[in-house]
C-alpha positions, 0 to 999 in steps of 0.5 A: 499499499506504498503510494508512489510519489507521483500520487502526491499533489504535483511532482515531488521535485517541484514540491521539494523545491517549493517547500525549500523556498518557503522558509518564512518563520511564520509559515508553519501552519501547513506542517503543523496541520499535517503533523496533527493529522498524522497523529490523529490518523495513525493512532486510530490505524486509519488508511490515512496514516501513511499518506499523512506521514508522507506529507509530513516527510516531504515538508520536513525534508528541505530542512534536512537537506539544508542541514546536512547538504543532503542531495537525495529525495526523501525515503517514504514511510512504509507500513510495518507489521511486527510481532503482536501478542494475543493474550487471554485475560480476566478484564472487565469481569470477562475471563477470556478478554483478548489483550493485543500487544503490539511489539514495538522494536527497541521499546521494551518490547520483549519485556512487555511481551513477557510480562503479559505472558506472565499474567495471561491464561492464554498466550499466542504470538502472531509473527512478523508480517515478513515471516508470516503471510497469514498475519491478517487472518491470524490477527483476527482483531475484527472478529472479536467484539469490541467489549472483549478486546483491548490493545496497547503498545509502548514507545520510547524517546526517539533519540535513545531508541536510535542509539539502542537501534544502532547498537542492535544493528551493529551487533546482529547485522553482520552480512548481506545487505548490511555489508556497507557497514564494513567499510569502517571498523566496528565501533569507529566514528566512521562506521557511525557516520556511514550508518547515519548517512544510510539512515537518512538515505533509506532508514538503514534499509527500512530497518525496524530497530530504527524505523519511526515508531509512528509508522508501526501504526499504519494498517496494511489494508482497510481490513487489516489494522490494529488500532491502539487504545493505549500508548505507554512510554518505556520511560514510565512503563511500570506506572503506565502498565498499572494504569492501563490494566486498572482502566480495563479492570484487569486482574493483572493490575495487582501484579507489578510490571517486572523489569527482570522479564524479557531482557533483550541481549543488548550489549551491557555498555549500551544499557548503561549508556541508556540508563545515564541518558534517561537521567538527564535526557541529554546526548551529553549523558551518554556514558563512556562505557559504550564506545559505539554510542560515543562514536554516534554521539560524536556524529550527531554533535558535529557541525553545530549538531547538524545531524542531530537537528536533521534527525529531529526534523525527520522524527518530528512526527514521533515527537509530536505523536507521542508527546516527547520533548525535543532533545537538547540542541534541537532548538531551532526557533522554527522547530520549537514553534511547530512543537508549541503549536502542535501541543496547543492543538492549533 
């Protein structure tokens, strides 16, 4: 269901040229409207989710090109169907209430899956779409009455997720299409720069570990969607888990979320780096115990934080959709104005 660029209003090149010239600091209304539309449509997994995200991508791209002198056209958002858990639980007085959990990669997905398994009386994993062509049929969301189903997922602050995603890619993707990383030594600044360039080119081959989280919400078709009722945050996962379970009157509300379950085998250095990162929500807080994290930080820091600012423009839909504050140094007046306007619902 990936629309071609020619389906957008006018030619894409002409649109980008027009947008690149439209740098009036007071002319942010159109982008704000598109961001708010994307937030609304994606949270309900409507067919307008991807088109809205594409319109946002086209509008932020001139800022990215200007910051990092990028010659390429924007890579387009695509739908993505990861693992989904269907768990039978006692909620709202019903013993076979079906809880759907969307596994958001690099956002405490394994931990939330194992916690759900621990409190369920029936547990089924719908494997990722690329490995399972019966995904839509097995999901069976529309076949369950509305009062007997619920859905949730957890998201993560986009910058920390990028760093963790890079760690995962460098650790596990050793060959095939990711041979391009071998142009530089593992753990080097050069490799981190190669990764970031590929990220801006095509999302590091549309890799789910660094794919914008907003794109996870897009449906495959009008009959194959998973609307998400509750979006919790990894940073407050214990509190959010309890709040959601209580809102559904689930027996599981009495069982605290356990951080010891479902730990992903990410390098300990990155785990320590992320703990320090969250203490201050700052790139400066990335710990020296993670060499690769520091190398990526040096790339993002360079040239007046050009790559970091470009990343913030690219992930603006995630920052708006999940109500995260922008990282330190993503403080361009126009970007801050847009964030303020989206938060006020303008």
